[in-house]
C-alpha positions in Angstrom: 72.9 161.2 37.2 69.1 160.4 37.4 68.7 160.7 33.7 71.8 158.5 33.2 70.3 155.7 35.3 67.0 155.9 33.4 68.9 155.6 30.1 71.0 152.7 31.4 67.8 150.8 32.3 66.4 151.4 28.9 69.6 150.3 27.1 69.9 147.1 29.1 66.2 146.2 28.5 66.5 146.9 24.8 69.6 144.7 24.5 67.8 141.9 26.4 64.9 142.2 24.1 67.0 142.1 20.9 69.0 139.1 22.1 66.0 137.1 23.0 64.2 138.0 19.8 67.3 137.0 17.7 67.6 133.7 19.6 64.0 132.9 18.9 64.2 133.8 15.2 67.4 131.6 14.8 65.7 128.7 16.5 62.6 129.0 14.4 64.6 129.3 11.2 66.6 126.3 12.0 63.5 124.3 13.0 61.7 125.2 9.8 64.7 124.3 7.8 64.8 120.9 9.5 61.1 120.4 8.7 61.7 121.2 5.0 64.4 118.6 4.7 63.8 115.2 6.3 62.1 113.8 9.3 65.2 113.6 11.4 65.8 116.5 13.8 69.3 117.5 12.8 69.0 121.1 14.1 69.5 120.2 17.8 66.5 122.4 18.7 63.3 121.0 20.1 59.8 122.5 20.3 60.5 123.2 23.9 63.6 125.3 23.0 61.5 127.3 20.6 58.7 127.9 23.1 61.2 128.9 25.7 62.9 131.4 23.3 59.5 132.8 22.4 58.6 133.3 26.1 61.9 135.0 26.8 61.4 137.3 23.9 57.9 138.2 25.1 59.1 138.8 28.7 62.0 140.9 27.5 59.6 143.0 25.4 57.4 143.6 28.4 60.4 144.5 30.6 61.7 146.9 27.9 58.4 148.7 27.8 58.1 149.0 31.6 59.7 152.1 33.1 61.7 151.3 36.3 60.2 152.5 39.6 61.6 155.8 40.7 62.0 154.2 44.1 64.4 151.6 42.7 66.3 154.3 40.7 66.7 156.3 43.9 68.0 153.4 45.8 70.5 152.5 43.0 71.7 156.1 43.0 71.8 156.4 46.8 70.1 159.8 47.0 66.8 161.4 46.3 66.2 164.6 44.2 63.4 166.7 45.7 62.1 169.7 43.7 61.4 172.6 46.1 60.9 176.3 46.6 63.5 178.4 48.2 61.7 181.7 48.8 58.7 181.0 50.9 59.2 181.1 54.6 57.2 178.3 56.3 57.0 176.1 53.3 60.3 176.0 51.3 62.9 178.5 52.4 66.7 178.7 52.0 68.5 181.0 54.3 71.2 182.4 52.0 73.4 183.4 55.0 73.5 180.0 56.7 72.5 177.6 53.8 69.9 176.1 56.1 66.6 175.0 54.5 63.3 175.1 56.4 59.6 174.7 55.9 56.8 172.1 55.8 57.8 171.0 52.3 61.4 170.5 53.4 60.3 168.4 56.3 58.2 166.3 53.9 61.2 165.7 51.6 63.3 164.6 54.6 60.5 162.3 55.8 60.3 160.5 52.4 64.0 160.1 52.2 64.1 158.7 55.7 61.3 156.2 54.9 63.4 154.9 52.1 66.3 154.3 54.4 68.4 157.2 53.2 70.1 159.7 55.4 67.9 162.9 55.3 70.8 165.1 56.2 73.1 164.0 53.4 71.2 162.0 50.8 68.6 164.6 49.7 69.5 166.8 46.8 67.2 169.9 46.8 66.6 171.2 43.3 64.9 174.6 42.8 61.7 174.2 40.8 59.9 177.3 39.5 56.3 177.7 38.7 57.0 177.5 35.0 59.5 174.6 34.9 58.5 172.3 37.9 56.4 169.8 35.9 59.0 169.7 33.1 61.7 168.8 35.7 59.4 166.1 37.1 58.6 164.5 33.8 62.2 164.6 32.6 63.6 162.9 35.7 65.6 166.0 36.8 63.7 165.6 40.1 62.3 162.4 41.6 59.5 164.1 43.5 58.0 167.6 43.5 57.2 169.0 46.9 56.8 172.7 46.2 53.5 174.4 47.2 51.9 172.8 44.1 48.1 173.0 43.8 46.3 169.8 42.9 43.9 170.6 40.0 41.9 168.5 37.5 43.9 169.6 34.5 47.3 169.0 36.2 46.2 165.6 37.2 44.8 164.6 33.8 47.0 166.4 31.3 50.5 166.5 32.8 52.9 163.7 33.6 52.1 164.0 37.3 50.3 162.1 39.9 49.4 163.9 43.2 50.2 162.3 46.5 49.8 163.7 50.1 48.3 167.1 50.6 50.4 168.8 53.2 48.8 172.2 53.3 45.3 173.4 52.5 45.6 177.0 51.3 43.8 179.6 49.3 44.8 182.5 47.1 45.5 185.9 48.7 46.8 189.3 47.7 49.4 191.6 49.3 49.0 195.3 48.6 51.0 198.5 48.9 49.2 200.9 51.2 50.6 203.9 49.4 48.8 202.8 46.2 45.6 201.5 47.7 44.9 202.3 51.3 43.3 199.4 53.2 40.6 201.7 54.7 39.6 203.1 51.3 39.5 199.6 49.7 37.4 198.3 52.6 40.2 195.7 53.3 39.1 194.0 50.1 40.6 193.1 46.8 37.4 194.5 45.3 38.9 198.0 45.9 41.9 197.4 43.6 40.4 198.7 40.3 43.2 199.5 37.9 45.9 197.9 39.9 49.1 196.4 38.5 49.4 192.9 40.0 52.4 190.7 40.0 51.6 187.0 39.4 53.8 184.0 38.8 54.0 182.5 35.3 52.6 178.9 35.1 50.7 179.1 38.4 47.0 178.5 39.2 47.0 182.1 40.5 47.0 183.5 37.0 43.7 181.9 36.1 42.2 182.5 39.6 43.0 186.2 39.4 41.5 186.5 36.0 38.3 184.7 37.1 37.9 186.7 40.3 38.4 190.2 38.9 36.7 189.7 35.6 33.6 188.2 37.2 33.3 191.4 39.3 34.1 193.7 36.4 37.2 195.0 38.1 40.0 196.2 35.8 43.6 195.2 36.5 46.9 194.7 34.7 48.7 191.4 35.1 52.5 191.7 35.5 54.0 188.2 34.9 57.0 187.2 36.9 59.2 184.1 36.9 59.3 183.6 40.6 58.7 185.1 44.0 62.1 186.8 44.1 61.2 188.8 40.9 57.7 189.6 42.2 59.1 190.8 45.5 61.6 193.1 43.7 58.9 194.6 41.5 56.6 195.0 44.5 59.3 196.8 46.4 60.2 199.0 43.5 56.6 200.0 42.9 56.3 198.3 39.5 53.5 196.3 41.0 50.8 197.7 43.3 50.0 194.2 44.6 51.4 190.7 44.6 49.1 187.6 44.5 49.8 184.0 45.4 49.0 181.4 48.0 47.8 183.1 51.2 50.5 181.3 53.2 53.0 182.9 50.9 51.5 186.3 51.2 51.5 186.1 55.0 55.1 185.0 55.0 56.1 187.7 52.5 54.4 190.4 54.6 56.3 189.2 57.6 59.6 189.2 55.7 59.1 192.7 54.3 57.8 194.2 57.6 61.1 193.0 59.2 63.4 193.9 56.3 65.6 196.8 57.4 67.1 197.1 53.9 63.8 198.3 52.4 64.5 201.9 53.2 61.9 203.3 50.9 59.0 201.1 52.2 55.7 202.9 52.0 54.9 204.8 55.2 51.3 203.5 54.8 52.6 200.0 55.1 51.5 196.9 53.3 48.3 194.9 53.9 46.6 191.7 52.9 43.1 191.7 51.4 40.5 189.7 53.4 39.4 187.4 50.6 40.5 183.9 49.8 40.1 183.9 46.1 40.4 180.1 45.5 40.9 176.7 46.9 44.6 175.7 46.8 45.3 172.2 48.2 49.1 172.0 48.1 50.9 168.7 48.0 53.5 166.4 46.6 53.6 165.1 43.0 55.2 162.1 41.4 55.3 160.9 37.8 52.3 159.1 36.3 52.4 155.3 36.4 54.9 155.3 39.2 52.6 153.8 41.8 55.1 152.1 44.1 56.9 155.4 44.7 53.7 157.4 44.8 52.3 155.1 47.5 55.4 155.7 49.6 55.2 159.5 49.2 51.5 159.5 50.0 51.6 157.2 53.0 54.6 159.0 54.6 52.4 162.0 55.0 49.4 159.9 56.2 51.8 158.3 58.7 52.9 161.7 60.1 49.2 162.6 60.6 48.4 159.3 62.1 51.3 159.6 64.5 50.0 162.9 65.8 46.5 161.5 66.2 47.9 158.7 68.3 50.4 160.8 70.4 53.5 159.3 68.8 56.3 161.9 68.5 59.9 162.3 67.6 60.8 161.9 71.2 58.7 158.9 72.2 58.4 156.6 69.1 60.8 153.9 70.4 59.0 153.6 73.7 55.6 153.8 72.0 56.6 150.9 69.7 57.6 148.8 72.7 54.5 149.6 74.7 52.1 149.2 71.7 53.5 145.9 70.6 53.5 144.4 74.1 51.5 141.2 74.7 48.5 141.7 77.1 46.6 139.1 79.1 44.8 136.8 76.6 47.6 137.0 74.1 46.6 140.1 72.2 48.6 143.2 71.3 48.4 146.3 73.6 47.7 148.7 70.7 47.6 147.0 67.4 47.2 150.2 65.3 50.2 151.9 66.8 52.2 148.7 66.7 51.5 148.3 62.9 52.4 152.0 62.3 55.8 151.7 64.0 56.9 148.1 63.1 55.3 146.9 59.9 56.1 147.4 56.2 52.4 147.6 55.3 53.3 146.5 51.7 55.2 149.7 50.8 58.1 149.7 48.4 59.0 147.5 45.5 60.0 143.8 45.3 63.6 144.9 45.0 63.5 147.6 47.6 60.7 147.0 50.2 60.5 149.5 53.0 61.9 148.4 56.4 59.3 147.5 59.0 60.6 150.5 61.1 60.2 153.0 58.2 57.8 155.2 60.2 60.2 155.4 63.1 62.8 156.7 60.7 60.3 159.3 59.5 59.6 160.5 63.0 63.2 160.7 63.8 63.8 162.9 60.7 60.8 165.1 60.7 58.5 164.4 63.7 54.8 163.9 63.4 52.6 166.3 61.5 52.1 168.7 64.4 55.8 168.8 65.1 56.6 169.5 61.4 54.0 172.2 61.3 55.3 173.9 64.5 58.9 173.8 63.2 57.7 175.5 59.9 55.4 178.2 61.2 55.7 178.5 65.0 58.2 178.6 67.8 59.3 175.0 67.3 58.6 173.9 70.9 55.4 172.0 70.4 55.2 168.7 72.3 53.6 166.9 69.4 50.5 165.8 71.3 48.7 168.8 72.9 46.9 170.2 69.9 47.0 173.3 67.8 46.2 175.7 70.6 49.5 174.6 72.3 51.6 176.0 69.4 53.3 179.3 70.2 54.3 182.4 68.2 52.8 181.1 65.0 53.2 183.0 61.7 50.2 181.1 60.5 48.2 179.4 63.3 46.8 176.0 62.6 44.0 176.3 65.1 40.6 176.8 63.6 41.8 176.2 60.0 41.5 173.5 57.5 45.1 172.4 58.4 44.1 171.3 61.9 43.5 167.6 62.5 40.0 166.4 61.9 39.6 166.0 65.6 40.0 169.8 65.9 37.6 170.6 63.1 40.2 170.6 60.3 40.4 168.3 57.3 43.9 166.8 57.9 42.8 163.2 58.1 44.6 159.9 57.4 43.0 156.7 56.0 43.5 153.5 58.1 47.1 152.3 58.1 46.8 148.5 58.1 
């Protein structure tokens, strides 16, 4: 459907351009013929007619060469296509038994849809995107936005048809190891003790290059075992075809938790599985849109910043309506009680397109759909009972704690920080 809408826009624009150009040529031909005959204007066309046709042809040519905003395509379609992962608990996970999706990336998809005025429960189509095909799906229009633990790198930003938006998780590369092949104690809890290991790694991921850099720079021999996705890597790891499995540390922690609690893994190593202590790289994970799609990219970016700003200001999924009323109240002297929060919750801030500007209450819709950043993080990695205001230490039973990490708010020593929303 998305590809069809793109094609329709192109065909319409081309027809407009051809019509305007034909009109201009006919007028110019007639005018020239009149000039070649006598001084009387028998053509019926004036210089103003010719100038108007020329301008229409120029405008149509510009319109034909301009790709429609993804935001407008989404609104015309009535739904958003979000490229996601389905195998990583905490980020993008599909429970095959219930059909329920969860994770920080899923919350981000829902938040973007809500900001656009769509129903996040019914108007988001989740499309699986693998490490090897995700950028192709983005470039082709198969998906509108990629929110799938995707690392922002120089070459991806410069060489691919992708523009990175909000960074929703700051990660690093880790490695999960079978204890029957390499005991943690013998290896010193380090990947440096994995000489000769067979290591599963995803095709088309930054982890391939990171792994090569890390091991080769330390003169450690290893064999790379390429896999299409996490499901294949997990199976090879379980079967013993791979001694280790490398990927984002968040994925390794989630995978260890899944395998440790998997009663169907009857031949799991008695020595258990363990995660090496090193972070082998920097992996800022975030959303990506197509290049030259600035209106939609701005929305995707500022939705994330809005969720961070909301937590910084104590605005949650439960209090946003009252906070809007209180923040926008007039105080003595005629001022606004809290101008920053009032803007966040009641103003468009210039987001959207001329055809489809965001509603002034777009951030309230985001909070209703996904909560603020802390609430979304807690739903993804912790017990889901965070109040949205008390800070990382108040989150309970976390698979990956936010406290003391880069993913904490800047007020807690992390690097999750939002520019001014005004």
